C-alpha positions as CSV (number, residue, x, y, z in Angstrom):
1,M,-48.4,-167.7,-191.9
2,R,-49.8,-168.5,-195.3
3,V,-51.7,-167.0,-198.2
4,I,-55.4,-167.4,-197.5
5,A,-57.0,-167.4,-201.0
6,G,-56.4,-166.9,-204.7
7,T,-53.7,-168.1,-207.0
8,A,-51.2,-168.7,-204.2
9,R,-53.7,-170.1,-201.8
10,S,-52.3,-172.1,-198.9
11,L,-48.7,-171.4,-199.7
12,P,-46.6,-170.8,-196.6
13,L,-44.9,-167.4,-196.2
14,K,-41.6,-166.7,-194.4
15,T,-41.7,-164.3,-191.5
16,V,-39.1,-161.7,-190.5
17,R,-37.0,-162.9,-187.6
18,G,-36.8,-160.8,-184.4
19,S,-39.3,-158.5,-182.7
20,G,-39.1,-155.6,-185.2
21,T,-42.2,-156.7,-187.0
22,R,-45.7,-158.0,-186.0
23,P,-47.1,-160.2,-188.6
24,T,-50.8,-160.0,-189.1
25,T,-52.2,-163.3,-188.1
26,D,-53.9,-165.5,-190.7
27,R,-57.3,-165.2,-188.9
28,V,-57.1,-161.4,-188.8
29,K,-55.8,-161.3,-192.4
30,E,-58.7,-163.5,-193.5
31,T,-61.3,-161.3,-191.8
32,L,-59.7,-158.2,-193.3
33,F,-59.8,-159.6,-196.9
34,N,-63.3,-160.9,-196.4
35,M,-64.4,-157.4,-195.7
36,I,-62.6,-155.8,-198.7
37,S,-62.8,-158.7,-201.2
38,P,-65.0,-156.9,-203.7
39,K,-62.4,-154.1,-204.0
40,I,-59.4,-156.3,-204.7
41,P,-59.8,-157.7,-208.2
42,G,-58.1,-155.3,-210.6
43,C,-57.2,-152.8,-207.9
44,R,-53.9,-150.9,-207.4
45,F,-52.8,-151.9,-203.9
46,L,-50.3,-150.1,-201.7
47,D,-48.8,-151.9,-198.6
48,L,-47.0,-149.6,-196.2
49,F,-44.6,-150.9,-193.5
50,S,-44.8,-154.2,-195.4
51,G,-42.9,-156.5,-193.0
52,S,-43.0,-159.9,-194.7
53,G,-45.2,-158.7,-197.5
54,A,-48.1,-160.9,-196.5
55,I,-50.8,-158.3,-197.0
56,G,-49.6,-157.1,-200.4
57,I,-49.1,-160.7,-201.5
58,E,-52.6,-161.6,-200.4
59,A,-53.9,-158.8,-202.5
60,L,-52.0,-160.0,-205.5
61,S,-53.1,-163.6,-205.0
62,R,-56.7,-162.4,-204.9
63,G,-56.4,-160.5,-208.2
64,A,-55.0,-157.1,-207.6
65,E,-53.7,-155.5,-210.8
66,C,-50.5,-154.5,-208.9
67,A,-49.2,-154.1,-205.4
68,V,-46.5,-151.7,-204.2
69,L,-44.8,-152.8,-201.0
70,I,-42.7,-150.3,-199.0
71,E,-40.4,-151.4,-196.3
72,Q,-37.1,-150.0,-194.9
73,D,-35.8,-153.0,-192.9
74,R,-33.2,-155.0,-194.9
75,N,-34.1,-158.3,-193.4
76,A,-37.8,-157.7,-194.1
77,L,-37.0,-156.6,-197.7
78,S,-35.2,-159.9,-198.3
79,V,-38.2,-161.9,-196.9
80,I,-40.6,-159.9,-199.1
81,R,-38.6,-160.8,-202.2
82,Q,-38.4,-164.5,-201.2
83,N,-42.1,-164.6,-200.5
84,L,-42.9,-163.0,-203.8
85,N,-40.7,-165.4,-205.7
86,F,-42.1,-168.4,-203.9
87,T,-45.7,-167.4,-204.6
88,H,-44.8,-166.5,-208.3
89,L,-46.3,-163.0,-207.8
90,T,-43.3,-160.9,-208.6
91,Q,-44.5,-159.8,-212.0
92,N,-47.2,-157.4,-210.6
93,A,-45.3,-156.4,-207.5
94,R,-43.0,-153.4,-207.0
95,V,-40.9,-153.5,-203.8
96,I,-39.5,-150.2,-202.6
97,A,-36.8,-150.0,-200.0
98,G,-37.1,-146.9,-197.9
99,D,-38.6,-144.9,-195.1
100,V,-42.4,-144.8,-195.7
101,P,-43.0,-141.0,-195.2
102,H,-40.1,-140.0,-197.4
103,T,-41.0,-142.6,-200.1
104,L,-44.6,-141.4,-200.2
105,V,-43.5,-137.8,-200.8
106,R,-41.3,-139.0,-203.7
107,M,-44.3,-141.0,-205.1
108,D,-46.4,-137.8,-205.4
109,G,-47.4,-137.4,-209.0
110,E,-48.2,-141.1,-209.5
111,K,-51.8,-142.2,-210.1
112,P,-54.0,-143.0,-207.1
113,F,-54.2,-146.4,-205.5
114,D,-57.6,-148.0,-204.9
115,V,-56.6,-149.5,-201.5
116,I,-53.8,-148.4,-199.2
117,F,-53.0,-150.6,-196.2
118,M,-50.6,-149.5,-193.4
119,D,-49.4,-151.3,-190.3
120,P,-46.8,-149.0,-188.8
121,P,-44.9,-149.6,-185.6
122,Y,-47.3,-149.1,-182.7
123,A,-46.9,-145.9,-180.5
124,A,-44.6,-144.2,-183.0
125,G,-47.2,-141.7,-184.2
126,L,-46.6,-142.7,-187.9
127,E,-50.3,-143.1,-188.6
128,R,-50.9,-139.3,-188.4
129,R,-47.8,-138.4,-190.3
130,V,-48.6,-140.8,-193.2
131,L,-52.2,-139.6,-193.4
132,E,-51.1,-136.0,-193.5
133,I,-48.8,-136.8,-196.4
134,L,-51.6,-138.8,-198.2
135,Q,-54.0,-135.9,-197.8
136,E,-51.8,-133.8,-200.1
137,S,-50.7,-136.6,-202.4
138,S,-51.9,-137.7,-205.8
139,I,-51.6,-141.4,-204.8
140,A,-54.7,-141.1,-202.6
141,N,-57.9,-139.6,-203.9
142,Q,-61.4,-139.5,-202.5
143,D,-62.2,-143.0,-203.7
144,T,-59.1,-144.6,-202.1
145,L,-59.9,-146.9,-199.2
146,I,-57.2,-146.5,-196.5
147,I,-56.9,-149.2,-193.9
148,V,-54.9,-148.7,-190.8
149,E,-53.9,-151.5,-188.5
150,A,-53.3,-150.0,-185.0
151,S,-53.3,-150.9,-181.4
152,A,-56.6,-150.6,-179.6
153,E,-55.2,-147.7,-177.6
154,T,-54.1,-145.6,-180.5
155,D,-55.9,-142.2,-180.5
156,F,-57.6,-141.3,-183.8
157,S,-59.7,-138.4,-182.5
158,W,-57.8,-136.1,-184.9
159,L,-59.0,-137.9,-188.1
160,E,-61.7,-135.4,-189.0
161,E,-59.4,-132.5,-188.3
162,A,-56.9,-134.1,-190.7
163,G,-59.6,-134.3,-193.5
164,Y,-60.7,-137.9,-193.1
165,F,-63.7,-139.8,-191.9
166,L,-64.0,-143.2,-190.3
167,E,-66.1,-145.5,-192.6
168,K,-65.9,-148.5,-190.2
169,E,-63.8,-150.1,-187.6
170,K,-63.1,-153.8,-186.8
171,K,-61.7,-154.6,-183.3
172,Y,-59.7,-157.8,-182.6
173,G,-58.8,-157.5,-179.0
174,S,-55.4,-155.7,-178.6
175,N,-55.5,-154.2,-182.1
176,R,-58.0,-153.0,-184.8
177,H,-58.5,-152.1,-188.4
178,L,-59.8,-148.6,-189.3
179,F,-61.3,-148.1,-192.7
180,I,-61.0,-144.5,-193.6
181,R,-61.4,-142.2,-196.6
182,K,-60.8,-138.6,-197.4
183,A,-63.7,-136.4,-196.2
184,G,-66.3,-135.5,-198.7
185,T,-66.6,-139.0,-200.2
186,K,-69.3,-141.6,-200.3
187,A,-68.7,-145.2,-199.4
């Protein structure tokens, strides 16, 4: 796994040992960032369920103003910090140790992020829980692009009911990225 582009281009990143995390492959990460590249320079980026920190680090490398990375696993937190140090991207990064839903509730009152990326554990139902919290939170407004990495089987038929709309979707085989926004917004 490596940084694809930007100031830390081609630098290798450490991964979290064990099966508790699923790193986004370089190919999928490159496709994702090619799709959102105009939104990244100068943006406020939130990386939920950060794992190794590869997504937040990619955003920083490509010019994000700041990235907040939230992770609860101690081993993953250590890897995130090592990767940030190695890529020299610590200055604009904020790493928060904690459970994502509870941390998001505590963050209410902060200014909104431009892009929120989440890659929660599959089949845990966390996508809906997080989106329900974000619906009521100051950290996501109608201009915030929310990207969810999920298994191909994950049901999102409830999105509209939860106050969101699907802007687009990119399938990769066994998983996919959903690009969503709060309802009532324009792309």
